[in-house]
Residue frames relative to the residue before (quaternion, step in Angstrom):
aa qw qx qy qz dx dy dz
M 1.0000 0.0000 0.0000 0.0000 0.00 0.00 0.00
T 0.4854 -0.6515 0.5002 0.2995 3.56 -1.03 0.81
E 0.3216 -0.7468 0.5511 0.1872 3.56 -0.92 0.92
V 0.3190 -0.7605 0.5451 0.1510 3.57 -1.21 0.57
K 0.0948 -0.7565 0.6450 0.0513 3.52 -1.13 0.85
F 0.1728 -0.7413 0.6415 0.0950 3.53 -0.89 1.02
C 0.0629 -0.8364 0.5439 -0.0244 3.55 -0.51 1.20
G 0.7461 0.3894 -0.2974 0.4509 3.53 -1.33 0.24
L 0.2869 0.7767 -0.5132 0.2258 3.57 1.12 0.63
T 0.0870 -0.8012 0.5912 0.0324 3.55 -1.03 0.81
R 0.7392 0.3421 -0.2026 0.5437 3.61 1.28 -0.14
A 0.5354 -0.6428 0.4473 0.3164 3.56 -0.98 0.88
E 0.6440 0.5370 -0.3431 0.4233 3.60 0.99 -0.72
D 0.6278 0.5177 -0.3431 0.4692 3.59 1.13 -0.52
A 0.6242 0.5141 -0.3361 0.4828 3.58 1.05 -0.70
A 0.6497 0.5126 -0.3173 0.4630 3.57 0.99 -0.82
F 0.6546 0.4990 -0.3200 0.4691 3.58 1.00 -0.77
A 0.6047 0.5387 -0.3532 0.4684 3.59 1.03 -0.71
M 0.6405 0.5143 -0.3205 0.4717 3.58 1.00 -0.81
S 0.6595 0.5116 -0.3170 0.4503 3.61 0.95 -0.81
L 0.6671 0.4826 -0.2929 0.4861 3.59 1.20 -0.52
A 0.4446 -0.7035 0.4352 0.3435 3.59 1.33 -0.07
A 0.1987 0.7562 -0.5808 0.2265 3.56 0.98 0.87
R 0.4473 -0.6996 0.4894 0.2664 3.57 -1.07 0.69
Y 0.8062 0.1431 -0.0388 0.5727 3.60 1.08 -0.76
V 0.0587 -0.7298 0.6759 0.0849 3.51 -1.32 0.55
G 0.1407 -0.8303 0.5382 0.0348 3.55 -0.96 0.88
V 0.1650 -0.7478 0.6339 0.1087 3.51 -1.24 0.63
I 0.4017 -0.7216 0.5232 0.2100 3.55 -1.14 0.77
L 0.0372 -0.7864 0.6158 -0.0307 3.55 -0.75 1.14
A 0.5790 0.6223 -0.3048 0.4298 3.53 1.30 0.50
G 0.6538 -0.4981 0.3256 0.4673 3.59 1.18 0.37
G 0.5971 0.5751 -0.4243 0.3642 3.54 -1.33 0.02
P 0.7370 -0.4622 0.2746 0.4095 3.58 -1.29 0.15
R 0.7220 0.4025 -0.2464 0.5060 3.62 1.18 -0.36
H 0.3509 0.7642 -0.4772 0.2554 3.57 1.28 0.21
L 0.1111 -0.7796 0.6145 0.0481 3.55 -1.05 0.85
E 0.3937 -0.6402 0.5972 0.2802 3.52 -1.20 0.62
E 0.7206 -0.4942 0.2680 0.4057 3.55 -1.22 0.49
D 0.6677 0.5131 -0.3308 0.4260 3.61 0.88 -0.85
R 0.6698 0.4775 -0.3010 0.4826 3.58 0.99 -0.77
A 0.6176 0.5357 -0.3457 0.4604 3.58 1.02 -0.73
R 0.6428 0.5236 -0.3184 0.4596 3.55 0.97 -0.86
A 0.6560 0.5145 -0.3127 0.4551 3.59 0.96 -0.86
V 0.6440 0.5181 -0.3228 0.4611 3.59 1.04 -0.75
L 0.7620 0.4174 -0.2035 0.4514 3.58 0.90 -0.95
D 0.4983 0.6950 -0.4230 0.2995 3.59 1.15 -0.47
G 0.6728 0.5489 -0.3045 0.3915 3.56 0.96 -0.81
V 0.7100 0.4301 -0.2681 0.4889 3.59 1.16 -0.44
E 0.4378 0.6996 -0.4688 0.3147 3.60 1.23 -0.07
G 0.7813 0.2903 -0.2431 0.4962 3.54 -0.92 0.93
S 0.6084 0.5251 -0.3594 0.4744 3.61 1.28 -0.03
D 0.6424 -0.5064 0.3974 0.4158 3.57 -1.31 -0.16
V 0.5255 0.6324 -0.4143 0.3903 3.59 1.25 -0.14
R 0.2712 -0.7714 0.5583 0.1405 3.55 -0.87 0.98
T 0.3313 -0.7712 0.5211 0.1545 3.55 -0.96 0.93
V 0.1483 -0.7957 0.5872 0.0126 3.53 -0.98 1.02
G 0.1334 -0.7567 0.6342 0.0859 3.56 -1.04 0.85
V 0.2384 -0.7744 0.5740 0.1186 3.57 -0.83 1.03
F 0.0967 -0.8148 0.5715 -0.0137 3.54 -0.65 1.20
D 0.3077 -0.7464 0.5660 0.1669 3.52 -1.28 0.51
A 0.8611 -0.0988 0.1102 0.4864 3.56 -0.34 -1.26
Q 0.3552 0.7440 -0.5028 0.2598 3.61 1.18 0.27
L 0.5303 -0.6082 0.4876 0.3333 3.55 -1.23 0.56
P 0.6635 -0.5326 0.3393 0.4012 3.59 -1.10 0.56
A 0.6411 0.5292 -0.3367 0.4422 3.62 0.93 -0.83
E 0.6654 0.4886 -0.3000 0.4781 3.59 1.00 -0.80
I 0.6155 0.5305 -0.3435 0.4708 3.58 1.02 -0.73
G 0.6665 0.5068 -0.3007 0.4567 3.56 0.90 -0.90
R 0.6493 0.5247 -0.3180 0.4495 3.56 0.97 -0.85
V 0.6904 0.4733 -0.2832 0.4681 3.56 0.83 -0.99
A 0.6388 0.5321 -0.3269 0.4495 3.58 0.95 -0.86
H 0.6471 0.5061 -0.3095 0.4789 3.57 1.03 -0.79
E 0.6643 0.5185 -0.3073 0.4420 3.59 0.88 -0.94
L 0.7461 0.3869 -0.2041 0.5019 3.57 1.05 -0.79
S 0.3618 -0.7510 0.4740 0.2836 3.61 1.32 -0.04
L 0.1628 0.8230 -0.5246 0.1445 3.56 0.95 0.89
D 0.3831 -0.6904 0.5625 0.2454 3.53 -1.23 0.57
V 0.8011 0.1608 -0.0266 0.5759 3.55 1.12 -0.76
V 0.1679 -0.7190 0.6640 0.1180 3.52 -1.20 0.76
Q 0.1177 -0.7871 0.6042 0.0385 3.56 -0.79 1.08
L 0.1982 -0.8019 0.5598 0.0659 3.55 -0.62 1.20
H 0.1721 -0.8367 0.5158 0.0651 3.58 -0.64 1.08
R 0.7689 0.3083 -0.2223 0.5141 3.60 1.12 -0.07
S 0.7952 0.2535 -0.1342 0.5342 3.60 0.55 -1.14
T 0.1457 0.8163 -0.5400 0.1440 3.56 -0.13 1.28
S 0.2803 0.7384 -0.5590 0.2526 3.58 0.99 0.72
R 0.6600 -0.4937 0.3737 0.4253 3.55 -1.25 0.35
E 0.6570 0.5311 -0.3152 0.4323 3.57 0.93 -0.91
F 0.6787 0.4780 -0.3015 0.4690 3.58 0.92 -0.86
L 0.6150 0.5372 -0.3430 0.4643 3.59 0.99 -0.76
D 0.6733 0.4954 -0.2972 0.4614 3.58 0.92 -0.90
E 0.6369 0.5252 -0.3325 0.4560 3.59 1.04 -0.75
V 0.6552 0.4950 -0.3184 0.4736 3.58 0.99 -0.78
R 0.6199 0.5485 -0.3468 0.4411 3.60 1.01 -0.71
R 0.6403 0.5429 -0.3347 0.4281 3.57 1.04 -0.68
V 0.7628 0.3415 -0.1952 0.5132 3.61 1.14 -0.48
F 0.7566 0.2894 -0.1710 0.5609 3.59 1.28 -0.08
P 0.3016 -0.8105 0.4752 0.1618 3.61 -0.55 1.11
G 0.6030 0.5874 -0.3596 0.4025 3.60 1.22 -0.22
E 0.7287 -0.3889 0.3097 0.4709 3.54 -1.27 -0.37
V 0.1676 -0.7555 0.6261 0.0957 3.54 -1.18 0.72
W 0.1438 -0.7990 0.5823 0.0435 3.55 -0.61 1.19
G 0.2158 -0.7578 0.6022 0.1287 3.55 -1.06 0.80
T 0.2940 -0.7717 0.5461 0.1409 3.56 -1.14 0.66
L 0.1399 -0.7386 0.6542 0.0829 3.53 -1.10 0.85
R 0.1788 -0.7966 0.5729 0.0720 3.55 -0.63 1.15
V 0.2015 -0.8296 0.5188 0.0448 3.53 -0.37 1.35
S 0.0532 -0.8289 0.5568 -0.0047 3.57 -0.73 1.08
A 0.7660 0.2643 -0.1560 0.5649 3.59 1.20 -0.28
D 0.7112 -0.4435 0.3214 0.4407 3.56 -1.16 -0.58
H 0.7169 0.3299 -0.2638 0.5546 3.58 1.15 0.58
L 0.5893 -0.5668 0.4327 0.3797 3.55 -1.24 0.33
P 0.5729 -0.6211 0.4013 0.3535 3.61 -1.08 0.59
E 0.6607 -0.4839 0.3934 0.4177 3.53 -1.30 0.31
G 0.7663 0.3295 -0.2597 0.4866 3.56 -0.98 0.84
A 0.3873 0.7535 -0.4644 0.2582 3.58 1.26 0.05
S 0.6442 0.5441 -0.3388 0.4174 3.58 0.94 -0.83
A 0.6388 0.5234 -0.3328 0.4552 3.62 1.02 -0.72
V 0.6382 0.5108 -0.3330 0.4699 3.58 1.01 -0.75
F 0.6541 0.5024 -0.3165 0.4686 3.59 0.94 -0.84
M 0.6835 0.4942 -0.2975 0.4473 3.59 1.03 -0.66
H 0.8307 0.3133 -0.1014 0.4490 3.58 0.90 -0.91
A 0.6228 0.4984 -0.3632 0.4815 3.63 1.15 -0.27
D 0.5448 -0.6083 0.4577 0.3517 3.58 -1.16 0.51
R 0.7673 -0.0216 0.0116 0.6409 3.54 1.15 -0.72
V 0.3059 -0.7582 0.5540 0.1569 3.56 -1.14 0.67
V 0.2210 -0.7713 0.5890 0.0971 3.54 -0.75 1.15
L 0.1621 -0.7623 0.6215 0.0793 3.57 -0.84 1.04
D 0.0808 0.8062 -0.5736 0.1208 3.55 -0.51 1.22
A 0.5640 -0.6050 0.4391 0.3510 3.56 -1.22 0.43
M 0.3931 -0.6792 0.5697 0.2440 3.54 -1.13 0.73
V 0.0859 0.7716 -0.6211 0.1068 3.56 -0.58 1.21
P 0.4318 -0.7171 0.4708 0.2786 3.64 -0.46 1.11
G 0.8205 0.2218 -0.1874 0.4924 3.55 -0.91 0.99
S 0.7315 0.3492 -0.2260 0.5403 3.58 1.25 0.03
L 0.2378 -0.7682 0.5769 0.1428 3.56 -1.07 0.79
G 0.7863 -0.1723 0.1082 0.5835 3.57 1.22 0.32
G 0.7424 0.4015 -0.2898 0.4513 3.53 -1.29 0.26
S 0.4272 0.7322 -0.4394 0.2972 3.57 1.23 0.38
G 0.4241 -0.7019 0.4669 0.3308 3.57 1.18 -0.50
V 0.5796 0.5792 -0.3606 0.4456 3.57 1.32 0.17
S 0.2131 -0.7660 0.5930 0.1270 3.57 -0.94 0.89
F 0.3694 -0.6938 0.5588 0.2645 3.56 -1.30 0.17
A 0.6585 -0.5173 0.3677 0.4044 3.56 -1.30 0.15
W 0.2744 -0.8119 0.4936 0.1481 3.56 0.07 1.31
S 0.6875 0.5003 -0.3004 0.4323 3.59 0.77 -0.98
A 0.6332 0.5746 -0.3326 0.3978 3.58 1.04 -0.79
V 0.7731 0.3292 -0.1803 0.5113 3.60 1.07 -0.66
A 0.3951 0.7639 -0.4560 0.2290 3.61 1.25 -0.11
A 0.6807 0.4807 -0.3044 0.4614 3.60 0.84 -0.92
E 0.6539 0.5168 -0.3146 0.4543 3.58 0.97 -0.84
V 0.6369 0.5153 -0.3181 0.4772 3.58 1.00 -0.81
A 0.6511 0.5255 -0.3153 0.4478 3.59 0.92 -0.89
R 0.6595 0.5019 -0.3122 0.4644 3.60 1.00 -0.77
M 0.7444 0.4522 -0.2300 0.4341 3.59 0.91 -0.89
R 0.6570 0.6087 -0.3371 0.2901 3.53 0.86 -0.94
G 0.1354 -0.7943 0.5799 0.1206 3.61 0.93 -0.75
R 0.7587 -0.2943 0.2477 0.5257 3.56 -0.68 -1.11
R 0.4597 0.6897 -0.4499 0.3325 3.59 1.23 0.13
P 0.4094 -0.7259 0.4880 0.2595 3.61 -0.61 1.04
V 0.2514 -0.7664 0.5812 0.1084 3.55 -1.10 0.81
V 0.1856 -0.7531 0.6256 0.0845 3.52 -1.09 0.91
L 0.1861 -0.7858 0.5807 0.1034 3.60 -0.68 1.05
A 0.0410 0.7837 -0.6150 0.0771 3.56 -0.78 1.11
G 0.6446 0.5691 -0.3746 0.3468 3.54 -1.33 -0.02
G 0.8739 -0.0863 0.0253 0.4778 3.55 -0.35 1.25
L 0.4106 0.7089 -0.4867 0.3033 3.60 1.15 0.35
R 0.0090 -0.7712 0.6356 -0.0348 3.53 -1.14 0.85
P 0.6849 -0.4641 0.3352 0.4507 3.61 -1.19 0.18
D 0.7294 0.4592 -0.2541 0.4389 3.60 1.05 -0.72
N 0.7711 0.3200 -0.2190 0.5050 3.63 1.17 -0.07
V 0.4793 0.6997 -0.4413 0.2932 3.62 1.18 -0.22
T 0.6021 0.5617 -0.3644 0.4349 3.60 1.05 -0.67
E 0.6554 0.5057 -0.3058 0.4703 3.58 1.02 -0.82
G 0.6342 0.5225 -0.3309 0.4640 3.59 1.00 -0.78
I 0.6497 0.5023 -0.3141 0.4764 3.57 0.98 -0.80
R 0.6426 0.5289 -0.3324 0.4436 3.59 0.94 -0.81
I 0.7295 0.4578 -0.2519 0.4413 3.58 0.86 -0.94
L 0.8250 0.2556 -0.1019 0.4937 3.62 0.79 -1.00
T 0.2494 -0.8075 0.4968 0.1974 3.61 1.28 -0.18
P 0.1105 0.8182 -0.5569 0.0904 3.64 0.71 0.97
D 0.5091 -0.6207 0.5003 0.3245 3.53 -1.27 0.42
I 0.7789 0.1281 -0.0342 0.6130 3.55 1.19 -0.72
V 0.1552 -0.7342 0.6473 0.1336 3.57 -1.17 0.65
D 0.2078 -0.8021 0.5593 0.0249 3.52 -0.90 1.10
V 0.0086 0.8270 -0.5588 0.0612 3.58 -0.50 1.19
S 0.0489 -0.7791 0.6245 0.0242 3.53 -1.12 0.75
S 0.8152 0.2559 -0.1530 0.4965 3.62 0.07 -1.23
G 0.6069 0.6096 -0.3450 0.3754 3.60 1.13 -0.58
V 0.7441 0.3029 -0.2134 0.5559 3.59 1.27 -0.13
E 0.5263 0.6556 -0.3868 0.3789 3.57 1.18 0.57
S 0.3651 -0.6748 0.5906 0.2500 3.53 -1.33 0.46
S 0.7453 -0.0701 0.0193 0.6628 3.58 1.33 -0.43
P 0.7008 -0.4847 0.2772 0.4440 3.64 -1.11 0.45
G 0.8338 0.1717 -0.1654 0.4980 3.54 -0.72 1.15
V 0.6797 0.4357 -0.2851 0.5166 3.59 1.23 -0.24
K 0.2357 -0.8100 0.5248 0.1139 3.55 -0.38 1.24
D 0.3307 -0.6981 0.6061 0.1894 3.52 -1.19 0.77
H 0.3868 -0.7748 0.4464 0.2252 3.57 -0.41 1.19
A 0.6069 0.5345 -0.3645 0.4617 3.60 1.07 -0.57
R 0.6668 0.4795 -0.3067 0.4809 3.59 0.98 -0.77
M 0.6029 0.5421 -0.3594 0.4622 3.59 1.04 -0.66
R 0.6629 0.4966 -0.3060 0.4693 3.57 0.90 -0.89
A 0.6588 0.5098 -0.3089 0.4589 3.58 0.94 -0.86
F 0.6331 0.5200 -0.3303 0.4687 3.58 1.02 -0.76
M 0.6541 0.5105 -0.3195 0.4578 3.59 0.87 -0.91
H 0.6485 0.5139 -0.3164 0.4639 3.59 0.95 -0.86
A 0.6889 0.4843 -0.2941 0.4521 3.59 0.86 -0.93
A 0.7035 0.4821 -0.2712 0.4463 3.58 0.98 -0.85
T 0.8205 0.2522 -0.0912 0.5049 3.58 0.96 -0.83
G 0.4469 -0.6968 0.4552 0.3279 3.59 1.18 -0.35
T 0.5350 0.6046 -0.4201 0.4144 3.56 1.26 0.21
S 0.4769 -0.6688 0.4940 0.2849 3.56 -1.24 0.49
């Protein structure tokens, strides 16, 4: 079954609702933008899922590895998701300061994966496929051409789990799963009433569409 990650959370009640839906992952943004949280607010959002089966993800941008490790430790994160620096060297540096999973992101803007994709597939624990939107590191509501990269993703992925993000909504996630067969689907703006504020009815609808559960 495809797993679900609700990302860009800014309220503890949304994290709790994601847990009630049996989401596998919840994510907070530590990388700027309209859903950015400082550490104290991120901690308040994630505290309610501590001790559950839900895994916590922090999304980082241009922070140095030492800072990523410090924040990840302070927030007791299970996963660090890197949205900009995904070279092999940077991934290895983050691993030295963080014992959990390190996800790399490939931002797709055309009909092929970006340069360096093979290194990310080889060295990240999971690979996030997201749309390239200038000035945005995610949560833009924009998807990429799934069919155009499907064959390339199939050749590269091997046993590396794939996370599909970018423009997913309750009405299109089933199609994204059919085309790219991701292990995880990652939604943020597609289940919101405003940036960072999740709509619980849309969250439920997304979970149903992605997993077939009620």
